[in-house]
C-alpha positions in Angstrom: 0.0 0.0 0.0 2.9 2.4 0.8 4.4 1.8 -2.7 1.1 2.7 -4.4 0.8 5.8 -2.2 4.3 7.0 -3.1 3.7 6.2 -6.8 0.6 8.4 -6.8 2.4 11.2 -4.9 5.2 11.1 -7.5 2.8 11.2 -10.4 0.9 14.2 -9.0 4.2 16.0 -8.1 5.4 15.5 -11.6 2.3 16.9 -13.1 2.5 20.0 -10.8 6.2 20.5 -11.7 5.4 20.3 -15.4 2.7 22.9 -15.0 5.1 25.3 -13.2 7.8 24.8 -15.8 5.3 25.6 -18.6 4.4 28.9 -16.9 7.9 30.1 -16.3 10.1 31.0 -19.2 13.3 30.9 -17.1 12.5 27.3 -16.1 11.9 26.4 -19.7 15.4 27.8 -20.6 16.9 25.8 -17.8 15.3 22.6 -18.9 16.4 23.3 -22.5 20.0 23.9 -21.3 20.0 20.7 -19.2 18.6 18.7 -22.1 21.3 20.0 -24.5 24.1 19.2 -22.0 22.7 15.7 -21.5 22.6 15.1 -25.2 26.2 16.4 -25.6 27.4 14.2 -22.7 25.7 11.2 -24.4 27.3 11.9 -27.7 30.7 12.3 -26.1 30.3 9.0 -24.1 29.2 7.2 -27.3 32.1 8.5 -29.3 34.5 7.5 -26.5 32.9 4.1 -26.4 33.4 3.6 -30.2 37.0 4.8 -30.0 37.8 2.4 -27.2 36.1 -0.5 -28.9 38.0 0.2 -32.1 41.2 0.4 -30.1 40.6 -3.0 -28.4 39.1 -5.0 -31.3 40.6 -3.3 -34.3 37.3 -3.2 -36.1 36.4 -0.1 -38.1 34.1 2.5 -36.6 30.9 3.4 -38.4 31.4 6.4 -40.7 30.7 9.7 -39.1 28.1 10.6 -41.8 25.9 7.7 -40.7 26.2 8.6 -37.0 25.3 12.2 -37.6 22.3 11.4 -39.8 20.4 10.1 -36.8 20.5 6.4 -37.7 21.8 4.1 -35.0 24.8 2.0 -35.7 24.2 -1.7 -36.0 25.9 -4.1 -33.6 28.8 -6.0 -35.2 30.2 -9.3 -34.1 33.8 -9.4 -33.3 36.1 -10.7 -36.1 38.0 -12.9 -33.8 36.4 -16.1 -32.5 37.5 -18.4 -29.8 38.3 -21.9 -31.0 36.9 -24.8 -29.1 40.3 -25.6 -27.8 40.4 -22.3 -26.0 37.4 -23.1 -24.0 37.6 -24.9 -20.7 37.5 -28.7 -21.1 36.3 -29.3 -17.5 32.7 -30.5 -17.3 30.4 -28.4 -15.3 29.0 -30.2 -12.3 26.3 -28.9 -10.0 27.5 -28.6 -6.5 24.9 -29.0 -3.7 25.4 -27.2 -0.5 24.6 -29.4 2.4 22.9 -27.9 5.4 23.4 -29.4 8.8 20.4 -31.5 9.9 20.8 -30.6 13.5 22.0 -27.3 15.0 25.3 -27.4 16.8 24.9 -28.0 20.6 26.5 -25.4 22.9 
C-alpha cells in the first residue's frame, strides 16, 4: 500500500512541476539547457565508447556521416572467434550445499 501511495504522490508531483515549468520561461530555458548538456554528454560518451572499442578490437568504426544522420549504428560481431580448444575442457558439475540437519549444541 505504501508503494502505491508514493507512486501516486510522485505522479501528481510530476504533473505540478510540469505545470510550473510551462508557466515560467526561465525554467523552460533551464530545462532546454539541461537537455542540451545531457545530449552532448551522451554523444561524447558514445564517441569515446566507439573509439575504445576500435582500439581494443581493431574493427572499423561506423562512418561519421551515418552517425550524424540520426541512424543508430548496427551491432557487429567481433572478427576474432574463440576456438573450441580455447574453452575450458572441464565438465560443469552442479554442487549441492549441504545444510546441517541438527544445529550445533553449545
